[in-house]
C-alpha positions as CSV (number, residue, x, y, z in Angstrom):
1,X,-15.3,2.0,10.5
2,X,-15.1,-1.7,9.8
3,X,-11.7,-3.4,10.0
4,X,-11.2,-6.7,8.1
5,X,-7.9,-8.4,8.5
6,X,-6.6,-9.8,5.3
7,X,-4.7,-13.1,4.8
8,X,-1.5,-11.2,5.6
9,X,-1.5,-10.7,9.4
10,X,-1.5,-7.0,10.3
11,X,-2.8,-5.8,6.9
12,X,-6.4,-4.6,7.1
13,X,-9.1,-3.5,4.7
14,X,-10.9,-0.5,6.2
15,X,-14.5,0.2,5.2
16,X,-16.3,3.3,6.2
17,X,-19.8,3.2,7.9
18,X,-21.6,6.1,6.2
19,X,-24.4,8.0,8.0
20,X,-26.7,9.1,5.2
21,X,-29.3,11.8,4.9
22,X,-30.7,14.0,2.1
23,X,-27.4,15.8,1.8
24,X,-25.4,12.6,1.1
25,X,-23.3,11.0,3.8
26,X,-20.8,11.6,6.6
27,X,-18.2,8.9,7.7
28,X,-15.2,8.7,9.8
29,X,-12.1,7.7,7.8
30,X,-9.6,7.7,10.6
31,X,-9.8,7.3,14.4
32,X,-6.7,6.9,16.6
33,X,-8.6,4.9,19.2
34,X,-10.1,2.4,16.7
35,X,-6.7,1.9,15.0
36,X,-5.1,1.2,18.4
37,X,-8.0,-1.2,19.3
38,X,-7.1,-3.3,16.2
39,X,-3.4,-3.3,17.0
40,X,-2.6,-0.8,14.2
41,X,-0.1,2.1,14.5
42,X,-2.2,5.3,14.4
43,X,0.7,7.6,13.7
44,X,0.5,9.9,10.6
45,X,3.8,11.5,9.9
46,X,2.9,12.6,6.4
47,X,-0.2,12.8,4.2
48,X,0.5,12.4,0.4
49,X,-1.5,12.6,-2.8
50,X,-0.6,11.0,-6.1
51,X,-2.5,12.0,-9.3
52,X,-2.2,9.6,-12.3
53,X,-3.3,10.8,-15.7
54,X,-3.5,7.6,-17.6
55,X,-5.2,4.3,-16.9
56,X,-2.6,1.5,-16.6
57,X,-0.1,3.7,-14.7
58,X,1.9,1.5,-12.3
59,X,3.6,2.7,-9.1
60,X,5.7,0.4,-7.0
61,X,6.8,-1.8,-5.4
62,X,8.1,0.6,-2.7
63,X,9.2,0.3,0.9
64,X,11.6,1.8,3.5
65,X,13.9,-0.3,5.7
66,X,13.7,-0.2,9.5
67,X,14.1,1.8,11.6
68,X,12.2,4.0,9.0
69,X,9.7,1.4,7.9
70,X,6.4,2.9,7.0
71,X,2.8,2.1,7.7
72,X,0.4,3.4,5.1
73,X,-3.3,3.9,4.8
74,X,-4.1,4.1,1.1
75,X,-7.4,5.2,-0.5
76,X,-8.5,6.1,-4.0
77,X,-10.2,9.5,-3.7
78,X,-10.9,9.8,-7.4
79,X,-11.0,6.9,-9.9
80,X,-9.8,3.4,-9.1
81,X,-6.7,1.3,-8.4
82,X,-5.7,-2.2,-7.8
83,X,-3.4,-2.0,-4.8
84,X,-1.0,-4.8,-4.1
85,X,1.1,-5.4,-1.0
86,X,3.8,-8.0,-0.3
87,X,4.9,-9.2,3.1
88,X,8.6,-8.6,3.5
89,X,8.8,-9.7,7.2
90,X,11.3,-12.6,7.2
91,X,9.8,-14.1,10.4
92,X,6.2,-14.0,9.1
93,X,4.5,-17.2,8.0
94,X,3.2,-15.2,5.0
95,X,6.7,-13.9,4.0
96,X,6.7,-12.9,0.3
97,X,3.0,-13.5,-0.1
98,X,0.8,-10.8,-1.6
99,X,-2.8,-9.6,-1.7
100,X,-4.5,-7.3,-4.1
101,X,-7.4,-5.0,-3.2
102,X,-9.5,-2.8,-5.5
103,X,-9.8,0.7,-4.0
104,X,-12.2,3.1,-5.7
105,X,-13.7,6.5,-5.1
106,X,-17.1,4.8,-5.1
107,X,-16.3,2.0,-2.6
108,X,-14.5,4.5,-0.2
109,X,-12.3,1.5,0.9
110,X,-8.8,1.9,2.4
111,X,-6.0,-0.5,2.8
112,X,-3.8,-0.4,5.9
113,X,-0.3,-1.5,4.9
114,X,1.9,-2.6,7.9
115,X,5.6,-1.8,8.3
116,X,8.0,-4.0,6.3
117,X,5.6,-4.5,3.4
118,X,6.3,-3.6,-0.2
119,X,3.4,-1.5,-1.7
120,X,2.4,-0.7,-5.3
121,X,-0.7,-0.1,-7.4
122,X,-2.0,0.2,-10.9
123,X,-4.6,2.7,-12.0
124,X,-7.8,1.2,-13.5
125,X,-9.2,4.4,-15.0
126,X,-7.9,7.7,-16.2
127,X,-7.5,10.7,-13.9
128,X,-7.1,8.6,-10.7
129,X,-6.0,10.2,-7.4
130,X,-4.8,8.4,-4.3
131,X,-4.3,9.6,-0.8
132,X,-1.8,8.1,1.6
133,X,-1.4,8.6,5.3
134,X,2.1,7.5,6.1
135,X,3.4,6.6,9.5
136,X,7.0,7.6,9.0
137,X,8.8,10.4,7.3
138,X,10.2,9.9,3.8
139,X,13.8,8.8,4.2
140,X,15.6,8.6,0.8
141,X,18.6,6.8,2.3
142,X,16.6,3.8,3.3
143,X,14.0,3.8,0.5
144,X,14.0,0.7,-1.7
145,X,11.8,-1.3,-4.0
146,X,11.3,-4.5,-5.9
147,X,10.5,-5.0,-9.5
148,X,6.7,-5.2,-9.9
149,X,7.4,-7.7,-12.7
150,X,9.5,-10.1,-10.7
151,X,8.2,-13.6,-11.5
152,X,9.2,-14.7,-8.0
153,X,6.6,-12.3,-6.5
154,X,3.8,-13.6,-8.8
155,X,2.0,-10.2,-9.0
156,X,-0.8,-10.0,-11.5
157,X,-1.4,-6.5,-12.9
158,X,-4.8,-6.3,-14.6
159,X,-3.8,-4.0,-17.5
160,X,-0.9,-3.4,-19.8
161,X,1.4,-0.8,-18.2
162,X,1.0,2.6,-19.9
163,X,3.1,4.8,-17.6
164,X,5.8,4.0,-15.0
165,X,8.7,6.0,-13.6
166,X,12.3,5.2,-14.6
167,X,13.0,4.7,-10.9
168,X,10.3,2.1,-10.6
169,X,11.4,0.3,-13.8
170,X,14.9,0.1,-12.3
171,X,14.0,-1.8,-9.2
172,X,15.6,-5.3,-9.3
173,X,14.2,-8.8,-8.8
174,X,14.2,-10.5,-5.5
175,X,16.8,-13.0,-6.7
176,X,19.3,-10.2,-6.9
177,X,18.5,-8.4,-3.6
178,X,16.7,-11.0,-1.6
179,X,19.5,-11.6,1.0
180,X,19.9,-7.8,1.6
181,X,16.1,-7.3,1.9
182,X,15.8,-10.3,4.3
183,X,18.7,-9.1,6.4
184,X,17.6,-5.4,6.6
185,X,13.9,-6.3,7.2
186,X,14.8,-8.7,10.1
187,X,14.1,-7.1,13.5
188,X,16.9,-7.6,16.1
């Protein structure tokens, strides 16, 4: 695997290194040692799949507060997404900055999302499936999110939104919850 650190410290794009022959290819998509060598947490507490019927579907911007903050390794196993993450670490020089990465079934690329980041994506084609390896168990009591349309976050979604859950539509803007997010994301 090739690990490329993004402009947000601790967030990595992971590309496979396929070994090809007449059958196709074989590639490693996860290796505990290689993750550790890059300073990443190699824990997988849950593996999740999301299937999205319609192009333009938006999911996000999700996170869990410490001590249940999640790492994620996200990959599009069918179709394509634009995956966006936002740094919510108050002590970080990139606090509230975001990056967007296109993940497709064809590019086999994954995005490593560190703890204390908000995460969301929009599907670029119909019938898109994503796979997540998550480093912490789902904890509904500490789950939260931010509005993916918050102008303060300056997120650029490439398509009109066709589908979105009521829960994701209800997430509020940073102006309303910023103090709480900053306080709960600060490590003591």
